[in-house]
C-alpha atoms as an extended CHARMM CRD file, in Angstrom:
* protein
*
       117  EXT
         1         1  UNK       CA              2.3200000000       34.4960000000        3.5640000000  PROA      1               0.0000000000
         2         2  UNK       CA             -0.6700000000       32.7350000000        4.5250000000  PROA      2               0.0000000000
         3         3  UNK       CA             -2.3040000000       30.0360000000        2.8280000000  PROA      3               0.0000000000
         4         4  UNK       CA             -5.3180000000       30.4940000000        1.2250000000  PROA      4               0.0000000000
         5         5  UNK       CA             -8.7180000000       29.9800000000        2.6320000000  PROA      5               0.0000000000
         6         6  UNK       CA            -10.2050000000       26.4050000000        2.4690000000  PROA      6               0.0000000000
         7         7  UNK       CA            -13.6940000000       26.0160000000        0.7560000000  PROA      7               0.0000000000
         8         8  UNK       CA            -16.3590000000       25.5430000000        3.3390000000  PROA      8               0.0000000000
         9         9  UNK       CA            -16.9160000000       21.8690000000        2.5510000000  PROA      9               0.0000000000
        10        10  UNK       CA            -13.3630000000       21.2930000000        3.4400000000  PROA      10              0.0000000000
        11        11  UNK       CA            -12.1830000000       19.1710000000        6.1520000000  PROA      11              0.0000000000
        12        12  UNK       CA            -11.4890000000       21.7260000000        9.0870000000  PROA      12              0.0000000000
        13        13  UNK       CA            -11.6540000000       19.5200000000       12.5100000000  PROA      13              0.0000000000
        14        14  UNK       CA             -9.1310000000       17.3410000000       13.5550000000  PROA      14              0.0000000000
        15        15  UNK       CA             -9.5870000000       13.9630000000       15.5850000000  PROA      15              0.0000000000
        16        16  UNK       CA             -7.5330000000       12.2490000000       17.9100000000  PROA      16              0.0000000000
        17        17  UNK       CA             -8.2240000000        8.4970000000       18.3730000000  PROA      17              0.0000000000
        18        18  UNK       CA             -5.8780000000        6.0990000000       20.6970000000  PROA      18              0.0000000000
        19        19  UNK       CA             -4.5860000000        2.7960000000       19.0330000000  PROA      19              0.0000000000
        20        20  UNK       CA             -2.4280000000        0.2750000000       20.5240000000  PROA      20              0.0000000000
        21        21  UNK       CA              0.7790000000       -0.5370000000       18.2230000000  PROA      21              0.0000000000
        22        22  UNK       CA             -1.0060000000       -3.6410000000       17.1160000000  PROA      22              0.0000000000
        23        23  UNK       CA             -3.9920000000       -1.6760000000       15.8770000000  PROA      23              0.0000000000
        24        24  UNK       CA             -1.8230000000        0.9990000000       14.2820000000  PROA      24              0.0000000000
        25        25  UNK       CA              0.0720000000       -1.8220000000       12.5490000000  PROA      25              0.0000000000
        26        26  UNK       CA             -3.6050000000       -3.9260000000       11.5010000000  PROA      26              0.0000000000
        27        27  UNK       CA             -5.2330000000       -0.4360000000       10.1710000000  PROA      27              0.0000000000
        28        28  UNK       CA             -1.9090000000        0.8960000000        8.3940000000  PROA      28              0.0000000000
        29        29  UNK       CA             -1.6080000000       -2.6840000000        6.5960000000  PROA      29              0.0000000000
        30        30  UNK       CA             -5.0810000000       -2.8490000000        5.5700000000  PROA      30              0.0000000000
        31        31  UNK       CA             -4.7760000000        0.6370000000        4.1410000000  PROA      31              0.0000000000
        32        32  UNK       CA             -1.3960000000        0.1220000000        2.3830000000  PROA      32              0.0000000000
        33        33  UNK       CA             -2.8440000000       -3.1150000000        0.8470000000  PROA      33              0.0000000000
        34        34  UNK       CA             -5.4840000000       -1.2470000000       -0.9190000000  PROA      34              0.0000000000
        35        35  UNK       CA             -3.3260000000        1.9340000000       -1.7190000000  PROA      35              0.0000000000
        36        36  UNK       CA             -4.9920000000        4.1230000000        0.5180000000  PROA      36              0.0000000000
        37        37  UNK       CA             -3.5460000000        6.3700000000        3.3750000000  PROA      37              0.0000000000
        38        38  UNK       CA             -4.1810000000        5.9690000000        6.4860000000  PROA      38              0.0000000000
        39        39  UNK       CA             -6.2480000000        8.8930000000        7.6330000000  PROA      39              0.0000000000
        40        40  UNK       CA             -8.6720000000        8.0740000000        3.9990000000  PROA      40              0.0000000000
        41        41  UNK       CA             -8.9080000000        4.3570000000        5.3760000000  PROA      41              0.0000000000
        42        42  UNK       CA            -10.3910000000        5.4930000000        8.6810000000  PROA      42              0.0000000000
        43        43  UNK       CA            -12.3810000000        7.8970000000        7.5620000000  PROA      43              0.0000000000
        44        44  UNK       CA            -14.1990000000        5.4990000000        4.8220000000  PROA      44              0.0000000000
        45        45  UNK       CA            -14.8160000000        3.0750000000        7.1320000000  PROA      45              0.0000000000
        46        46  UNK       CA            -16.0250000000        5.4020000000        9.7320000000  PROA      46              0.0000000000
        47        47  UNK       CA            -18.4680000000        6.8260000000        6.9720000000  PROA      47              0.0000000000
        48        48  UNK       CA            -19.4750000000        3.1960000000        5.8460000000  PROA      48              0.0000000000
        49        49  UNK       CA            -18.0440000000        3.6230000000        2.4040000000  PROA      49              0.0000000000
        50        50  UNK       CA            -16.5120000000        1.2480000000        0.2130000000  PROA      50              0.0000000000
        51        51  UNK       CA            -12.8520000000       -0.1330000000        1.2810000000  PROA      51              0.0000000000
        52        52  UNK       CA            -11.8740000000       -0.6790000000       -2.6580000000  PROA      52              0.0000000000
        53        53  UNK       CA             -8.3400000000       -0.0230000000       -3.7580000000  PROA      53              0.0000000000
        54        54  UNK       CA             -7.4840000000        2.9210000000       -5.8850000000  PROA      54              0.0000000000
        55        55  UNK       CA             -7.2030000000        1.6570000000       -9.6950000000  PROA      55              0.0000000000
        56        56  UNK       CA             -3.5170000000        1.4770000000      -10.6580000000  PROA      56              0.0000000000
        57        57  UNK       CA             -1.8780000000        3.0000000000      -13.1430000000  PROA      57              0.0000000000
        58        58  UNK       CA             -2.3060000000        0.1630000000      -15.1290000000  PROA      58              0.0000000000
        59        59  UNK       CA             -6.0600000000       -0.3800000000      -14.9140000000  PROA      59              0.0000000000
        60        60  UNK       CA             -5.9180000000        3.3750000000      -15.8800000000  PROA      60              0.0000000000
        61        61  UNK       CA             -4.0690000000        2.7610000000      -19.1480000000  PROA      61              0.0000000000
        62        62  UNK       CA             -6.3410000000       -0.1280000000      -19.9800000000  PROA      62              0.0000000000
        63        63  UNK       CA             -9.2550000000        1.7820000000      -19.2370000000  PROA      63              0.0000000000
        64        64  UNK       CA             -8.2200000000        4.5750000000      -21.6420000000  PROA      64              0.0000000000
        65        65  UNK       CA             -7.4560000000        1.3760000000      -24.1060000000  PROA      65              0.0000000000
        66        66  UNK       CA            -11.0640000000       -0.0840000000      -23.6390000000  PROA      66              0.0000000000
        67        67  UNK       CA            -12.7840000000        3.2880000000      -24.6990000000  PROA      67              0.0000000000
        68        68  UNK       CA            -10.5510000000        3.4530000000      -27.6890000000  PROA      68              0.0000000000
        69        69  UNK       CA            -11.8190000000       -0.1230000000      -28.4330000000  PROA      69              0.0000000000
        70        70  UNK       CA            -15.3180000000        0.7350000000      -27.4060000000  PROA      70              0.0000000000
        71        71  UNK       CA            -15.0840000000        4.0230000000      -30.2660000000  PROA      71              0.0000000000
        72        72  UNK       CA            -13.9340000000        1.8040000000      -32.8140000000  PROA      72              0.0000000000
        73        73  UNK       CA            -16.9310000000       -0.5610000000      -32.4460000000  PROA      73              0.0000000000
        74        74  UNK       CA            -19.4800000000        2.4620000000      -32.4220000000  PROA      74              0.0000000000
        75        75  UNK       CA            -17.7670000000        3.2760000000      -35.6040000000  PROA      75              0.0000000000
        76        76  UNK       CA            -17.9810000000       -0.0030000000      -37.0950000000  PROA      76              0.0000000000
        77        77  UNK       CA            -21.5620000000       -0.1140000000      -36.1200000000  PROA      77              0.0000000000
        78        78  UNK       CA            -22.5520000000        3.0570000000      -37.6020000000  PROA      78              0.0000000000
        79        79  UNK       CA            -20.6080000000        2.2870000000      -40.8950000000  PROA      79              0.0000000000
        80        80  UNK       CA            -22.5890000000       -0.8230000000      -41.2650000000  PROA      80              0.0000000000
        81        81  UNK       CA            -25.7610000000        1.1310000000      -40.5870000000  PROA      81              0.0000000000
        82        82  UNK       CA            -24.9450000000        3.6150000000      -43.4550000000  PROA      82              0.0000000000
        83        83  UNK       CA            -24.0750000000        1.6950000000      -45.8980000000  PROA      83              0.0000000000
        84        84  UNK       CA            -25.2790000000       -1.5530000000      -47.9140000000  PROA      84              0.0000000000
        85        85  UNK       CA            -22.5320000000       -2.2730000000      -49.9130000000  PROA      85              0.0000000000
        86        86  UNK       CA            -19.9940000000       -3.3650000000      -47.0700000000  PROA      86              0.0000000000
        87        87  UNK       CA            -16.4550000000       -4.1450000000      -47.4660000000  PROA      87              0.0000000000
        88        88  UNK       CA            -16.5100000000       -7.5680000000      -45.6460000000  PROA      88              0.0000000000
        89        89  UNK       CA            -12.6250000000       -8.1980000000      -45.8680000000  PROA      89              0.0000000000
        90        90  UNK       CA            -12.0800000000       -4.7440000000      -44.5510000000  PROA      90              0.0000000000
        91        91  UNK       CA            -14.5980000000       -5.2700000000      -41.8360000000  PROA      91              0.0000000000
        92        92  UNK       CA            -13.1380000000       -8.2560000000      -40.7690000000  PROA      92              0.0000000000
        93        93  UNK       CA             -9.6800000000       -7.4050000000      -40.3590000000  PROA      93              0.0000000000
        94        94  UNK       CA            -10.9590000000       -4.5350000000      -38.1270000000  PROA      94              0.0000000000
        95        95  UNK       CA            -13.3870000000       -7.3680000000      -36.1040000000  PROA      95              0.0000000000
        96        96  UNK       CA            -10.3110000000       -9.3950000000      -35.9430000000  PROA      96              0.0000000000
        97        97  UNK       CA             -7.7760000000       -6.3200000000      -34.9430000000  PROA      97              0.0000000000
        98        98  UNK       CA            -10.2880000000       -5.5910000000      -31.9710000000  PROA      98              0.0000000000
        99        99  UNK       CA            -10.7440000000       -8.9270000000      -30.9150000000  PROA      99              0.0000000000
       100       100  UNK       CA             -7.1550000000       -9.3930000000      -30.5420000000  PROA      100             0.0000000000
       101       101  UNK       CA             -6.7500000000       -6.0420000000      -28.6520000000  PROA      101             0.0000000000
       102       102  UNK       CA             -9.4480000000       -7.4450000000      -26.4950000000  PROA      102             0.0000000000
       103       103  UNK       CA             -7.5710000000      -10.1650000000      -25.4890000000  PROA      103             0.0000000000
       104       104  UNK       CA             -4.1580000000       -8.8730000000      -24.9610000000  PROA      104             0.0000000000
       105       105  UNK       CA             -6.2770000000       -6.1620000000      -22.8170000000  PROA      105             0.0000000000
       106       106  UNK       CA             -7.9670000000       -8.9780000000      -20.7660000000  PROA      106             0.0000000000
       107       107  UNK       CA             -4.4640000000      -10.5200000000      -20.3430000000  PROA      107             0.0000000000
       108       108  UNK       CA             -2.9160000000       -7.2740000000      -19.0220000000  PROA      108             0.0000000000
       109       109  UNK       CA             -5.8500000000       -6.6450000000      -16.1120000000  PROA      109             0.0000000000
       110       110  UNK       CA             -5.0390000000      -10.1990000000      -14.9860000000  PROA      110             0.0000000000
       111       111  UNK       CA             -1.2960000000       -9.4740000000      -14.8820000000  PROA      111             0.0000000000
       112       112  UNK       CA             -0.6710000000      -11.9430000000      -17.5550000000  PROA      112             0.0000000000
       113       113  UNK       CA              0.9060000000       -9.4490000000      -19.6720000000  PROA      113             0.0000000000
       114       114  UNK       CA              0.9330000000       -9.9030000000      -23.6070000000  PROA      114             0.0000000000
       115       115  UNK       CA             -0.3600000000      -13.2060000000      -24.7350000000  PROA      115             0.0000000000
       116       116  UNK       CA              1.4840000000      -13.4840000000      -27.6580000000  PROA      116             0.0000000000
       117       117  UNK       CA              4.7730000000      -12.7370000000      -25.7410000000  PROA      117             0.0000000000
């Protein structure tokens, strides 16, 4: 059974380049350092694209958590705009909880883990 036909925009051309062993190791090390395949690294470099690391699983999870915090803050803002009688104790409790979550998230992103541990 033949493989499915690729879309017109898919890569269809292969090129060959000659590298010394030292060049191959150097490029491979750089690609590995930012978690890209050798081919992706060379392709991005040749096209002048940014050579940044792919986000780690930890950072993706942190991003989701940050998104949830953003939603919570938006809900608090809407709550304060809609109601004149604020439950100040409840509001302060939510703000303190969000602050603690942000501190934990920051510690995780810089590799410090849970600041309370």
